[in-house]
N, C-alpha and C positions, 0 to 999 in steps of 0.2 A: 504494500499498500505505500501511495507515495503523499507526505503530509508535508505542507507548507507550515513552518515555524515561524509566528511572527511574536517580536519582542523589542521592546525599547532601544533603538541606537542612539541618536542624536538627542532624544530627551532626558537622557542619561545612562550612565551603564551600572548603576550599581547591586542590579541583580542581575550581571552576566553570567557568575558563580552558578547561579539557579538555573538561567537559562542553559548553560553546558551541563548539569545533570539531567534537566528536562530532555536535551538532545540525546545526549548518552542513551537515557532510559528507552527511548522510542528506538532506537536503531540496535539496543540490545534486544528490545520485541521484534525485531525483523521490519522495522519501517524504514523505509527511504524518504530521508528528511532533505528535502531539496534545497532548504533553505538553512542549512548546519552553520553557516558561516555567522548566522545572527549571535550565535553562542559563544563565538571566539574572542577571546579578550582582544585581538588586534585589529577587530571589524571596523574602527574607525579609519585607521591605519589605511588599511586594503582598502576600503572606499573613497579614501580621497584619491585614488589613484584613477577614478571613474567619473566621469560627468553626471551630471543629476539625472539627465536624460537616460543614460546608459544604465543606471541603478533603476530608474523607473519602468524601463521596458524590462530588463531582467526580471524583475519582481512581477510584474502583470505576468509575465511569461510563464514563470513558476507557478504563481497561483492559476493560470490556466491548466498546468499541467499535472496540479495536485490533486487527489481524490477527496482530501479534507484540508483542514486549517486545524491549527492548535494555536492558541496565541497566550499568552501571560502577559495580564492586563493589569496588573497592580501599579506600574508603573504608567501615568498617562503620557499618551504619545499620538500624536496626529498622526505620524506615520502607519501606525497599529492601527486606529480606527478607519483609517481609509482602505487597508488591506483587509481588514474583514468585511467593511461595507461592500468592497469589489469581489471577495469571494462569495458573499450572499447573494449578490447580484447574477452571480454564474449561472448556477448555485451549487454552492458547494458547503456540506456540513460544516460548520466552526463550534469549536470547544473552547471557550474562555475559561482560563484559570486565574482566580483571583485571591490573594491572601485576605482572610479574612478580615483582618484588622484595619483594611483599607477601603474606601467609602468609594464605590463602582459608580462612574456617570450614569446616569438615568438614561442616556441615549443608547446602554447597552442592556440594563437592567429592564427598561420599560418596553424593550424588541421583541415582540412577540413572533419572528420568524421562526417557523416550525424547524429552520435548518441550525440554529441558533441554541447551543447550550452554556449554561454558566456554571460552574462549578468554584465556590469558596472554600480555600484549604486553610488548614491551620497547621499541618503535618506534610512531610514528605510523602509519606505513605497514602495520604488523601488525594494528593494529585496525581500519584501512580496509579490509584485504583480507577480514578476518574478517566484517565489517559486510555489505561487499557479496558476499561468498558466500552468508553467511546470507539475506538478502532475496533474492538471486538464485534460490535453492532454493527458498525460499516462493513464488516467482512461477510456478517452473515446476510445483511441485507441487499449487499451491492454486489458482490463477488461469489457466490455461491451458485 
């Protein structure tokens, strides 16, 4: 299964170690994470080598190519919001993961799109369980 992983880049990198664990977990579960670069600690340097248009085009192509999106949304990010909206319009299933201590925008919590799922987590095992359940459900519904 091809997953587009979304997480804040320009808006702040304090959650980068968590992004890395999430991408590693998905890969260990056999998922092809198309946007694994989001979890790299050097992504800002790597993306400085590209034009904004190259990044935009690359990311939209990956969203088009993915089967589903997993987004860590605890850090507000215009880019992640745009990616989520784009995925929902394609339409692609989207799982948003948010730290339960964070107030999440009502633009997500108020969205009733059936392809959008939001899970609040307090511990690593909670987001891992949510990702596993999301992907297992997709595998049964779409790929069997």
